[in-house]
Structure formats: C-alpha cells, structure tokens
C-alpha positions as CSV (number, residue, x, y, z in Angstrom):
1,M,-1.3,-14.5,93.3
2,S,-0.6,-15.5,89.7
3,V,2.2,-13.9,87.6
4,E,2.0,-14.3,83.8
5,V,5.0,-15.3,81.7
6,K,4.7,-13.4,78.5
7,I,6.8,-13.5,75.3
8,P,8.8,-10.2,75.4
9,S,9.6,-8.0,72.4
10,V,13.0,-9.1,71.1
11,G,13.3,-6.8,68.0
12,E,11.4,-4.2,66.0
13,S,10.5,-6.5,63.1
14,I,10.0,-9.7,65.1
15,T,6.3,-10.6,65.7
16,S,6.5,-14.3,66.7
17,G,8.9,-17.0,67.8
18,L,9.2,-20.7,68.5
19,I,9.5,-22.2,72.0
20,S,12.6,-24.3,71.3
21,V,13.0,-25.7,74.9
22,W,11.4,-25.4,78.3
23,H,14.2,-25.5,81.0
24,K,11.6,-26.2,83.7
25,K,8.8,-28.7,83.8
26,D,5.1,-28.1,84.4
27,G,4.6,-27.9,88.2
28,D,8.2,-27.2,89.0
29,A,9.1,-24.8,91.8
30,V,11.0,-21.8,90.4
31,K,12.8,-18.9,91.9
32,S,13.0,-15.3,90.6
33,G,15.7,-15.3,87.9
34,D,15.5,-19.0,87.1
35,L,15.8,-19.7,83.3
36,L,12.4,-20.8,82.1
37,L,12.5,-21.2,78.3
38,T,14.4,-20.4,75.1
39,L,12.6,-18.6,72.4
40,E,13.8,-19.0,68.8
41,T,13.0,-16.3,66.3
42,D,14.0,-15.8,62.7
43,K,17.1,-13.9,63.8
44,V,18.2,-14.8,67.4
45,S,17.5,-17.0,70.4
46,T,16.3,-15.3,73.6
47,E,16.3,-16.8,77.1
48,I,13.3,-15.9,79.3
49,A,13.7,-16.0,83.1
50,A,11.1,-16.1,85.9
51,E,10.1,-12.8,87.4
52,A,8.7,-14.3,90.6
53,A,9.0,-17.4,92.8
54,G,6.3,-20.0,92.9
55,T,4.9,-23.0,91.0
56,L,5.2,-23.0,87.2
57,K,2.1,-23.7,85.1
58,I,2.9,-24.2,81.5
59,R,0.4,-23.2,78.8
60,A,2.4,-23.6,75.6
61,A,4.3,-26.6,74.4
62,E,7.9,-27.0,73.2
63,G,7.9,-26.5,69.4
64,Q,4.9,-24.3,69.5
65,E,5.0,-20.9,67.6
66,V,3.9,-18.1,69.8
67,K,3.3,-14.4,69.3
68,I,5.0,-11.5,71.0
69,G,3.0,-10.6,74.2
70,E,1.4,-14.1,74.4
71,V,1.1,-15.7,77.8
72,V,2.9,-19.0,77.7
73,A,2.9,-19.9,81.4
74,T,1.9,-18.6,84.8
75,I,3.8,-18.7,88.2
76,E,1.5,-19.3,91.2
77,E,3.2,-17.3,94.0
78,G,3.1,-18.8,97.5
79,S,2.2,-22.2,96.3
80,V,5.6,-23.8,96.0
81,P,5.2,-27.5,96.6
82,S,7.2,-29.1,99.3
83,Q,9.9,-31.4,98.3
84,P,8.9,-35.1,98.7
85,E,10.8,-37.2,101.2
86,P,13.4,-39.6,99.6
87,P,12.1,-43.2,99.5
88,K,13.2,-45.4,102.4
89,P,15.4,-48.3,101.6
90,P,13.5,-51.7,101.4
91,Q,13.4,-53.6,104.7
92,P,14.2,-57.3,104.9
93,P,11.0,-59.5,105.1
94,P,10.1,-61.1,108.4
95,P,11.0,-64.8,108.9
96,Q,7.6,-66.1,108.0
97,A,7.0,-63.7,105.0
98,E,7.7,-66.4,102.4
99,K,4.9,-68.7,103.6
100,K,2.3,-65.8,103.5
101,E,3.5,-64.5,100.1
102,K,0.4,-65.8,98.2
103,K,-2.0,-64.0,100.7
104,A,-0.3,-60.6,100.4
105,A,-2.7,-57.8,99.8
106,P,-2.8,-56.3,96.3
107,P,-0.8,-53.0,95.9
108,P,-2.9,-49.8,96.2
109,P,-4.0,-48.1,93.0
110,V,-1.5,-45.6,91.6
111,E,-2.9,-42.0,91.7
112,M,-2.1,-39.7,88.8
113,A,-1.2,-36.1,89.8
114,V,-2.9,-33.3,87.7
115,A,-1.4,-29.7,87.2
116,A,-2.1,-28.1,83.9
117,P,-3.4,-30.0,80.8
118,A,-0.7,-32.1,79.2
119,V,1.0,-30.6,76.2
120,E,2.5,-32.6,73.4
121,K,5.4,-31.7,71.2
122,P,4.5,-31.5,67.6
123,A,5.6,-34.8,66.1
124,L,6.9,-35.4,62.7
125,V,4.2,-36.3,60.2
126,Q,4.9,-39.7,58.7
127,A,3.8,-40.3,55.1
128,S,4.2,-42.8,52.3
129,G,4.7,-45.8,54.6
130,G,7.3,-44.1,56.7
131,R,9.7,-43.4,53.8
132,I,9.5,-39.6,54.3
133,S,8.6,-37.3,57.2
134,R,7.4,-33.8,57.2
135,K,7.9,-30.9,59.7
136,K,7.7,-27.2,59.7
137,L,10.8,-25.1,59.2
138,S,12.0,-23.2,62.2
139,P,11.6,-19.4,62.1
140,L,15.3,-19.0,61.4
141,R,15.2,-21.5,58.5
142,R,12.2,-19.7,57.0
143,K,14.0,-16.3,57.3
144,I,17.1,-17.7,55.7
145,A,15.1,-19.2,52.8
146,A,13.2,-15.9,52.3
147,Q,16.5,-13.9,52.3
148,L,18.2,-16.2,49.8
149,V,15.3,-16.1,47.4
150,M,15.0,-12.3,47.8
151,A,18.7,-11.8,47.1
152,Q,18.4,-13.8,43.9
153,Q,15.3,-12.0,42.7
154,T,16.3,-8.4,43.5
155,A,20.1,-8.2,42.8
156,A,22.1,-8.8,39.7
157,I,24.5,-11.3,41.3
158,L,27.8,-12.0,39.5
159,T,30.8,-13.9,40.9
160,T,34.5,-13.4,40.0
161,F,37.3,-15.7,41.1
162,N,41.0,-15.6,42.0
163,E,43.4,-17.6,44.2
164,C,45.9,-16.6,46.8
165,D,49.1,-18.2,48.1
166,M,48.8,-18.7,51.9
167,T,52.6,-19.3,52.4
168,G,53.1,-15.9,54.0
169,I,50.4,-16.3,56.6
170,N,51.3,-19.9,57.2
171,E,54.9,-18.9,58.0
172,L,53.9,-15.8,60.1
173,R,51.3,-17.4,62.4
174,P,53.5,-20.1,64.0
175,R,56.3,-17.6,64.4
176,V,54.3,-15.2,66.5
177,Q,51.6,-17.4,67.9
178,E,53.1,-18.1,71.3
179,A,53.9,-14.4,72.0
180,F,50.5,-13.3,70.5
181,Q,48.5,-15.7,72.7
182,K,50.5,-14.9,75.8
183,Q,50.0,-11.2,75.4
184,H,46.4,-11.1,74.2
185,G,44.9,-14.3,75.6
186,V,43.6,-15.5,72.2
187,K,45.0,-17.4,69.2
188,L,45.9,-15.6,66.0
189,G,43.7,-17.2,63.3
190,F,43.2,-16.8,59.6
191,M,39.9,-14.8,59.7
192,S,41.4,-11.6,61.2
193,F,43.8,-11.4,58.2
194,F,40.9,-11.7,55.8
195,I,38.8,-9.1,57.7
196,K,41.7,-6.7,57.5
197,A,42.3,-7.5,53.8
198,A,38.5,-7.0,53.1
199,V,38.7,-3.5,54.8
200,A,41.7,-2.6,52.7
201,A,39.9,-3.7,49.6
202,L,36.7,-1.8,50.5
203,K,38.8,1.4,51.0
204,A,40.4,0.8,47.6
205,V,37.1,0.1,45.8
206,P,34.4,2.1,47.7
207,S,31.5,1.0,45.4
208,V,31.6,-2.5,47.1
209,N,31.0,-0.7,50.4
210,G,27.7,0.6,49.2
211,Q,24.1,-0.5,48.5
212,M,21.1,0.2,46.4
213,D,18.0,1.8,48.0
214,G,15.3,2.1,45.3
215,D,16.8,4.6,42.8
216,D,19.4,5.8,45.2
217,F,22.9,4.6,45.9
218,I,24.1,4.7,49.6
219,Q,27.8,4.9,50.2
220,N,28.9,3.6,53.5
221,H,31.9,5.3,55.2
222,F,32.3,2.7,58.0
223,Y,33.6,-0.9,58.0
224,D,31.4,-3.3,60.0
225,I,32.3,-6.7,58.6
226,G,29.9,-9.7,58.9
227,V,31.3,-13.2,59.4
228,A,29.1,-16.1,58.5
229,V,28.9,-18.7,61.2
230,G,27.2,-22.1,60.9
231,T,25.2,-23.2,63.9
232,E,22.9,-26.1,64.6
233,R,20.0,-23.7,64.1
234,G,21.3,-22.4,60.8
235,L,23.6,-19.7,59.4
236,I,24.0,-16.5,61.3
237,V,26.2,-13.5,60.5
238,P,27.5,-11.6,63.5
239,V,29.2,-8.3,62.8
240,I,32.7,-7.1,63.7
241,R,32.1,-3.4,64.4
242,D,34.6,-0.8,63.1
243,A,37.0,-3.4,61.9
244,D,39.2,-0.7,60.3
245,Q,40.0,0.7,63.8
246,K,40.6,-2.6,65.6
247,S,43.8,-4.5,66.0
248,F,44.3,-8.2,65.0
249,A,43.9,-9.1,68.7
250,A,40.7,-7.1,69.2
251,I,39.2,-8.8,66.1
252,E,40.2,-12.3,67.3
253,K,38.6,-11.5,70.7
254,D,35.4,-10.5,69.0
255,L,35.4,-13.6,66.9
256,A,36.0,-15.8,70.0
257,D,33.2,-14.1,71.8
258,Y,30.7,-14.6,69.0
259,A,31.7,-18.2,68.7
260,A,31.0,-18.8,72.4
261,K,27.6,-17.0,72.1
262,A,26.7,-19.0,69.0
263,R,27.4,-22.3,70.8
264,E,25.3,-21.2,73.7
265,G,22.5,-19.7,71.6
266,K,23.1,-16.2,73.1
267,I,23.6,-14.2,70.0
268,K,21.6,-10.9,70.3
269,L,19.7,-9.2,67.5
270,E,22.1,-6.2,67.6
271,D,25.0,-8.5,67.0
272,L,23.6,-9.3,63.5
273,Q,22.6,-5.9,62.3
274,G,24.4,-3.2,60.3
275,G,27.1,-5.1,58.4
276,V,28.4,-3.6,55.1
277,F,30.3,-6.7,53.7
278,T,30.3,-10.4,54.6
279,L,33.0,-13.1,54.7
280,S,32.0,-16.8,54.4
281,N,34.5,-19.5,55.0
282,G,33.3,-22.7,53.4
283,G,36.9,-24.0,53.6
284,I,36.4,-25.2,57.2
285,Y,33.9,-27.7,55.8
286,G,36.2,-28.8,53.0
287,S,34.7,-26.7,50.2
288,L,37.2,-26.1,47.3
289,L,35.1,-23.6,45.3
290,S,31.7,-22.0,45.6
291,T,29.6,-19.0,44.5
292,P,28.3,-17.3,47.7
293,I,24.9,-15.5,47.7
294,L,24.7,-11.9,48.8
295,N,23.6,-11.0,52.3
296,P,21.0,-8.2,51.4
297,P,21.2,-5.2,51.4
298,Q,25.0,-5.6,51.1
299,S,26.6,-5.5,47.6
300,G,29.4,-8.0,48.2
301,I,30.4,-11.2,49.9
302,L,33.8,-12.9,49.9
303,G,33.9,-16.7,49.8
304,M,37.0,-18.3,51.3
305,H,37.8,-22.0,50.6
306,K,39.9,-24.9,51.6
307,I,43.7,-24.4,51.7
308,Q,45.1,-27.0,49.4
309,Q,48.7,-27.9,48.4
310,R,48.9,-27.4,44.6
311,P,51.6,-27.1,42.0
312,V,52.0,-23.5,40.8
313,A,54.4,-21.7,38.5
314,L,56.8,-19.4,40.4
315,N,59.8,-17.7,38.8
316,G,59.7,-20.1,35.9
317,Q,59.6,-23.2,38.1
318,V,56.8,-25.5,39.3
319,V,56.6,-25.4,43.1
320,I,54.1,-26.8,45.6
321,R,52.2,-24.0,47.5
322,P,49.3,-23.8,50.0
323,M,46.6,-22.2,47.7
324,M,43.1,-21.0,48.4
325,Y,40.5,-20.1,45.9
326,L,38.7,-16.8,46.5
327,A,35.2,-16.0,45.2
328,L,33.6,-12.5,45.3
329,S,29.9,-12.4,44.6
330,Y,28.7,-8.8,44.0
331,D,25.7,-6.8,42.9
332,H,26.4,-5.8,39.3
333,R,24.0,-2.9,39.6
334,V,26.4,-1.2,42.0
335,V,29.8,-2.8,41.2
336,D,31.3,-3.0,37.7
337,G,33.4,-6.0,36.6
338,K,36.6,-4.0,36.7
339,E,36.0,-2.9,40.3
340,A,35.1,-6.4,41.4
341,V,38.4,-7.8,39.9
342,T,40.3,-4.9,41.5
343,F,38.8,-5.6,44.9
344,L,39.7,-9.3,44.7
345,V,43.2,-8.6,43.5
346,R,43.7,-6.2,46.5
347,V,42.5,-9.0,48.9
348,K,45.0,-11.4,47.2
349,E,47.9,-8.9,47.6
350,C,47.2,-8.3,51.3
351,I,46.9,-12.0,52.1
352,E,50.0,-13.0,50.1
353,D,52.1,-10.2,51.7
354,P,50.7,-9.7,55.3
355,A,53.1,-6.9,55.9
356,R,50.9,-4.7,53.7
357,L,48.1,-5.1,56.4
358,L,50.4,-3.9,59.1
359,L,51.8,-1.0,57.1
360,E,48.5,-0.2,55.4
361,V,50.1,-0.1,51.9
C-alpha cells in the first residue's frame, strides 16, 4: 500500500513553499514519526514527518517550490528494504597469488540500483563568464522584499532621533544578575528593559499603538511587542504577548525560547502574528545609527543601536558615558511629530532611570 506525503496547510494566506531540505534520501526506510523534510514558506519553516512506515519514494527535489496539497513523496508500506550486511574485511592472498596476478579475472560490472527518477537541485545560473550568478529568492526573502516596498509606498514614514545614557542599566544588571539567573534560570538582558520602556511609552502616547485601516483608525488596547530577529533565512519578528502583564523574567524566558526556535527553524506562524509595535536592535551588529522601516500594519518601530562610550555634558562637566542612539520611525498619518518626540523621550526616561519601569512612573 502506498501512502502519499502531501504538503499540509501551514497558514491561511500561505499557498506554496520551498522544500529547503530532505532529511531522508530516496529509497530510505522510514518509520512513522520520522522527520522527512523541512518546508520553507514566506513566513515560517515547517517540519513534515512520516505518517507511516515503509520505503520513501521522493517526487520533488530540494529547492523546488511546491503548492499546498501537492504530493512530494510516497511511502511504500511493507516494502522496507533489508539492511545490507557489512563488508567483510579483505583476506590475505594465498602464497602463489602474486605469480597469477596478471591472469586474474576482470571485476564484475557494477550494477546501478534504480528507485525513483533522480532529482537535481536547482543550480546557480552562471553568466558573464562566471563573474555573476543568479538564483531565485526564497519565499521568505520575497515576502520581506514585498513588505518593505509596500511599507514605503503606503505609509508616510518619518524618523525622529534621540539618545539615552545606559549607565543605570549597566550598573543594575551586574548587581542583580547572579540572583536573577539563580531564581529564574535566564539572564537579565537589555531587551526586556526596552520592551518594558516601549510599553510605558505606548501607554503615554496611545496613537503609536494604533493603525490605519482604509479611512478608519484602529486603536489597540493591548501590548504585543514584536522583536526583530535576524536568522540565516532572513529577518523574522516573533511577538511577546501581553508584555505589559509580564515580569522581566517572563519576557526574558520568551526571548530565549524564540531564539532557540529561530536557530532550529521551528518558529510557528502564530508566533509572528498580531504585534502592535516592533523593536529592532541593529546595535548587536555594530550599527551606530539607522532609520528602521515600519512593519505593516504597525505605526511605529524603535531602532536600538550600538552602546558607545562618548563624551557628554553632565552638570556642567564633560564626562564619558555609555550612550545609545534611538530612532523611532512612525507613520505620520497616525502619529504627529509632537507625539513621536514625546514617545521617544518617555523611552529615554525609562531606560536612563530603570526604577521608573519597576514603579510604573
């Protein structure tokens, strides 16, 4: 009996995907539950497992784009090939073998085993004497490109800047890190402070926590904060749900969980949906200043940057402080300039005086 391996539905708006890797080879024996392939879509990666035991017959190659519901392989039940015996170690030649070496019979012809038709990976197309190569963008890259262009074309994007002194957080984290990690099992990072600061700023300036929908304005009354994460496949934005109701420890655990899922390619579609505001930390790559692009349909995104020791004026004296530039890109159709500046100042105040986040003042 033959069991078809079909591409399952992985999201309401997803109609196709790319077979990024086959974890089994054509003709391999598989058991029910064995991981067969990883499907890459424009939003997430999905692992597809065997639903029966038998011999795998692959129909679609790695790198091939397939549609939802398409049959990409079959499993022939009851035809699991027996495992070949391991080769025997070579035996020493008989005493007179050297004299008869020239008369030895020719080796038998090598037989090529056939299962399903061989499938080839799509190779890079070489052009101009090998000076360039051409390949199709992955579904995720195409989706990112379309989103970025759409954001630029449909929103009135403007960016305002400020800077914050990271001294307070830099002194607080080492002081409580050991106890925090011992009690909660995760490290206290920088991102949880910025998520909490963003929530405080969204409460202070509600227009940033809204979006345009045609001629209507939608005001959100919840605080699901997206955190941009760079992966080998591209940029994804998993969402910290109800960040206003979570402790620093709960946020750090969510971040650690998403980081592990991103490394393993196990981010789910629901992990990426429903955010009202996004944080993007280019500082981990060394960026000193940038103008982030909105993550539609959101109306704001906060760009964090590299912490750099710089001279600043403090109480009439020049001192060296760990400073970070902040950039808020926003949809000017929804957010006025005064509101954008107020939002960014509120973030600055919370970061420079972390006690505000704990006392919610």
